[in-house]
C-alpha positions as CSV (number, residue, x, y, z in Angstrom):
1,M,20.2,12.8,-16.0
2,V,22.0,12.1,-12.7
3,V,24.7,9.5,-12.9
4,G,27.4,8.1,-10.6
5,F,28.6,4.9,-9.0
6,L,26.8,3.2,-6.2
7,G,27.0,5.3,-3.1
8,A,28.1,8.5,-4.9
9,G,25.1,10.4,-3.5
10,K,22.7,10.6,-6.4
11,T,19.5,10.1,-4.3
12,T,20.9,12.5,-1.6
13,F,21.5,15.1,-4.3
14,L,17.9,14.7,-5.6
15,R,16.6,14.8,-2.0
16,E,18.2,18.3,-1.6
17,L,17.5,19.5,-5.2
18,L,13.8,18.8,-5.4
19,P,12.6,21.2,-2.7
20,Q,14.9,23.9,-4.1
21,L,13.3,23.4,-7.6
22,E,9.8,23.5,-6.1
23,A,10.5,26.6,-4.1
24,R,11.4,28.3,-7.5
25,G,8.1,27.2,-9.1
26,V,9.6,24.3,-11.0
27,A,7.5,21.1,-11.3
28,P,10.0,18.2,-11.1
29,F,9.1,14.8,-12.5
30,T,11.7,12.2,-11.2
31,I,12.5,8.8,-12.6
32,I,14.6,6.5,-10.4
33,N,16.4,3.4,-11.8
34,D,17.9,0.7,-9.6
35,F,18.2,-3.0,-9.8
36,Q,16.4,-3.7,-6.5
37,N,15.7,-0.5,-4.5
38,A,14.1,1.9,-7.0
39,R,10.8,1.7,-5.2
40,V,12.4,2.4,-1.8
41,D,14.4,5.4,-3.2
42,A,11.3,6.7,-5.0
43,S,9.1,6.5,-1.9
44,S,11.8,8.4,0.1
45,L,11.6,11.2,-2.5
46,Q,7.8,11.4,-2.8
47,T,5.7,13.9,-1.1
48,Q,2.1,14.8,-1.5
49,N,2.7,16.8,-4.8
50,R,5.8,15.1,-6.2
51,E,5.8,12.8,-9.1
52,V,8.4,10.1,-8.7
53,V,8.4,6.9,-10.8
54,P,10.6,3.9,-10.1
55,I,12.1,1.6,-12.8
56,T,13.4,-1.5,-11.1
57,G,15.1,-4.7,-12.4
58,N,17.1,-3.5,-15.4
59,C,19.7,-1.0,-16.2
60,I,18.2,1.9,-18.2
61,C,21.2,2.2,-20.5
62,C,20.6,-1.3,-22.0
63,D,17.8,-3.8,-21.0
64,G,15.7,-1.0,-19.3
65,M,15.9,1.5,-22.2
66,E,12.4,0.7,-23.5
67,A,10.9,1.2,-20.0
68,L,12.8,4.5,-19.7
69,V,11.5,5.8,-23.1
70,T,8.0,4.7,-22.3
71,T,8.1,6.4,-18.9
72,L,9.6,9.6,-20.5
73,L,6.9,9.7,-23.1
74,S,4.2,9.3,-20.4
75,V,5.4,12.4,-18.5
76,P,2.5,14.8,-18.4
77,P,3.3,18.3,-19.7
78,A,3.3,21.0,-17.1
79,P,4.4,24.6,-17.0
80,Q,7.9,24.9,-15.7
81,R,8.4,21.1,-15.9
82,V,11.8,19.5,-15.5
83,V,12.4,15.8,-15.8
84,L,15.1,14.3,-13.7
85,V,16.4,10.7,-14.2
86,E,18.6,9.0,-11.7
87,A,20.4,6.2,-13.4
88,N,21.6,3.2,-11.3
89,G,25.2,3.0,-10.3
90,A,26.1,0.5,-13.0
91,S,24.7,2.6,-15.9
92,D,27.0,3.6,-18.8
93,P,26.3,7.3,-19.0
94,I,27.7,7.7,-22.5
95,S,25.6,4.9,-23.9
96,L,22.6,6.2,-22.1
97,L,23.0,9.7,-23.6
98,E,23.6,8.2,-27.0
99,H,20.3,6.2,-26.9
100,L,18.3,9.2,-25.7
101,I,19.8,11.8,-28.1
102,V,18.9,9.8,-31.3
103,K,15.3,9.1,-30.4
104,P,13.3,11.7,-32.4
105,E,10.2,11.3,-30.2
106,L,12.3,12.4,-27.2
107,Q,14.0,15.2,-29.1
108,E,10.6,16.8,-29.8
109,R,9.6,16.8,-26.1
110,F,12.8,17.2,-24.1
111,Q,15.4,19.9,-24.5
112,P,18.1,20.4,-23.5
113,L,19.5,17.1,-22.3
114,L,22.0,17.6,-19.5
115,Q,23.9,15.1,-17.5
116,I,25.2,15.5,-13.9
117,G,27.9,13.1,-12.8
118,L,28.4,12.7,-9.1
119,I,31.6,11.3,-7.5
120,D,32.1,10.5,-3.8
121,A,35.4,12.2,-3.3
122,R,36.0,10.3,0.0
123,R,36.0,7.0,-2.0
124,W,37.9,8.4,-5.1
125,V,41.0,6.4,-5.8
126,E,43.9,8.1,-7.6
């Protein structure tokens, strides 16, 4: 799970991470969540062999949780699979983790659940 405020660099982080994972034989499946631009960000991350799914319109920590769970459960198993979820900048990361941790159907398929929080240090206010 990749979280951070709008403009923190989540998509840029994924853009740099995906080729590194692929070079190591890891098969990433990426889910992008945004209120309006998920399809744009998803298409910027897609290549011929990459699986990137957008979830647009709702925040995945609340109204979009069902869409996220449905998408996660539809991820095809693959050797060396890693699933990356980019939450939109308004997502509550703690609420999101709480929802995902308590779902037994996800616990059976996905372990461990990790969260990466990105902060744009140039915009950080003390």
